C-alpha positions in Angstrom: -50.6 83.7 -121.2 -47.1 85.6 -122.4 -44.2 84.3 -120.2 -40.4 84.3 -120.7 -38.5 81.6 -121.6 -34.7 80.6 -121.3 -33.3 77.5 -123.7 -31.1 77.4 -121.1 -32.6 77.2 -117.5 -32.9 73.2 -117.2 -35.3 73.9 -114.7 -37.6 75.5 -116.8 -40.6 72.5 -117.6 -39.9 71.7 -120.7 -36.9 73.6 -121.4 -35.2 70.8 -122.8 -37.5 69.7 -125.3 -38.0 73.5 -126.6 -34.1 73.7 -126.9 -33.6 70.9 -129.6 -37.4 71.4 -130.9 -36.9 73.1 -134.5 -39.0 76.5 -135.5 -41.1 75.7 -138.6 -40.1 79.2 -139.6 -38.0 82.3 -138.7 -38.0 86.0 -139.6 -34.7 88.1 -139.0 -35.6 91.9 -138.2 -33.7 95.0 -137.1 -30.2 93.9 -135.6 -30.3 90.5 -133.7 -33.9 90.1 -133.6 -36.0 87.1 -134.6 -39.5 85.7 -134.8 -39.6 81.9 -134.5 -42.6 80.2 -135.6 -43.1 76.6 -133.4 -46.5 74.4 -133.6 -47.6 75.3 -130.6 -46.1 79.2 -130.0 -44.4 82.5 -131.1 -41.4 83.4 -129.6 -39.3 86.5 -130.2 -35.9 87.0 -129.4 -33.8 89.9 -128.7 -30.3 88.1 -128.9 -28.5 92.0 -127.9 -30.3 92.3 -124.8 -30.8 88.7 -123.8 -34.5 88.1 -124.2 -36.5 85.0 -125.1 -40.3 85.9 -124.8 -43.0 83.1 -125.5 -46.7 83.3 -126.8 -48.4 80.5 -126.8 -51.4 80.2 -129.1 -53.7 79.1 -127.0 -54.0 82.5 -124.9 -53.4 84.6 -128.0 -56.5 85.9 -130.0 -55.5 87.6 -132.9 -52.3 88.6 -134.8 -52.4 92.7 -136.1 -50.0 94.4 -138.2 -50.1 98.2 -138.8 -47.4 100.0 -141.3 -45.1 102.2 -139.0 -45.7 105.5 -137.8 -43.1 107.1 -139.5 -41.9 104.2 -142.1 -45.0 102.6 -143.7 -42.9 99.7 -144.2 -41.5 99.2 -140.7 -44.3 97.1 -139.9 -45.4 96.4 -136.1 -46.6 93.3 -135.1 -49.0 93.1 -132.0 -50.9 90.1 -130.4 -54.3 90.9 -128.9 -54.8 87.9 -125.9 -57.6 86.0 -124.4 -57.3 88.3 -121.1 -58.0 91.3 -123.0 -54.7 92.7 -123.4 -52.6 93.3 -126.2 -49.0 93.3 -126.8 -46.7 94.7 -129.2 -44.2 91.6 -130.4 -42.0 92.9 -133.2 -41.5 96.7 -134.1 -39.7 98.2 -136.8 -39.9 94.6 -138.6 -38.7 95.4 -142.6 -38.4 91.8 -143.6 -41.5 91.1 -145.2 -40.9 88.1 -147.7 -40.0 86.2 -144.5 -42.8 87.4 -142.5 -45.1 86.1 -145.9 -43.9 83.0 -145.4 -44.3 82.9 -141.8 -47.5 83.7 -142.3 -48.8 81.2 -144.3 -47.3 78.9 -142.0 -49.3 79.5 -139.5 -52.7 79.8 -141.2 -51.3 75.9 -141.6 -50.7 75.4 -138.3 -53.1 77.5 -136.1 -56.3 78.6 -138.2 -58.0 79.2 -135.1 -55.6 82.5 -134.9 -57.4 85.4 -136.2 -55.6 87.9 -138.4 -56.4 91.7 -138.9 -56.3 92.6 -141.4 -58.2 89.6 -142.7 -56.0 89.8 -146.4 -53.1 90.3 -144.5 -50.6 88.2 -147.1 -52.3 90.7 -149.7 -51.5 93.3 -147.4 -47.9 92.0 -147.3 -47.4 91.5 -150.8 -48.6 95.4 -151.9 -46.2 96.6 -149.2 -43.6 94.8 -150.8 -44.8 96.3 -154.0 -44.5 100.2 -153.3 -41.2 99.7 -151.4 -39.8 98.1 -154.6 -41.5 101.2 -156.3 -39.9 103.6 -153.8 -36.7 102.1 -154.7 -37.0 102.6 -158.4 -37.6 105.6 -157.4 -34.8 106.7 -155.6 -32.2 105.0 -157.7 -34.1 107.0 -160.7 -33.3 110.4 -158.9 -30.0 109.4 -158.0 -29.4 108.7 -161.6 -31.1 111.7 -162.9 -28.7 113.6 -160.4 -25.6 112.1 -161.8 -26.8 112.9 -165.2 -27.7 115.7 -164.6 -24.1 117.0 -162.8 -22.4 115.5 -166.1 -24.5 118.3 -168.4 -24.0 121.1 -166.5 -20.1 120.0 -165.8 -19.6 119.3 -170.0 -21.8 123.0 -170.7 -19.4 124.3 -168.6 -16.6 123.2 -170.3 -18.1 124.0 -173.5 -19.0 127.3 -172.6 -15.1 128.1 -170.9 -13.8 126.3 -174.1 -15.9 129.0 -176.5 -14.6 131.6 -174.3 -11.0 131.1 -174.4 -11.7 130.9 -178.2 -12.7 134.4 -178.2 -9.9 135.8 -176.4 -6.8 134.4 -178.6 
């Protein structure tokens, strides 16, 4: 069952314990957003909105990871809950490197939580590789554009110099 928790609200049972418990893994993504993995729960924190939501593993059936609709490298993390509901936990997450670390710790601490796709770590490794290649392609395009621009300017300089020598 998902519930909002505030570590500052001492009236909640266990709130003082939750405030002092250290997360096993943290993934920062977006602007002021975090996923925190604890032994018994996955917590999302949106600092700008002041929201903290905990999802306890006894109510999580499956962790689902999908590529973003318009930008595949911005991942969507969803939870299939035991009550049949599906909740979007993180949308637009691009911190694949830290999420892979969180995933490794999750499989150690919560082996009963199913992953979709089952080879999620391999899918994430491939997403990192694709993003790296895409970045190299962008860098190559910028470099090629710069070199072509310099070449065109140099060619214009030669043509203007040649035309100037003909008239004198």
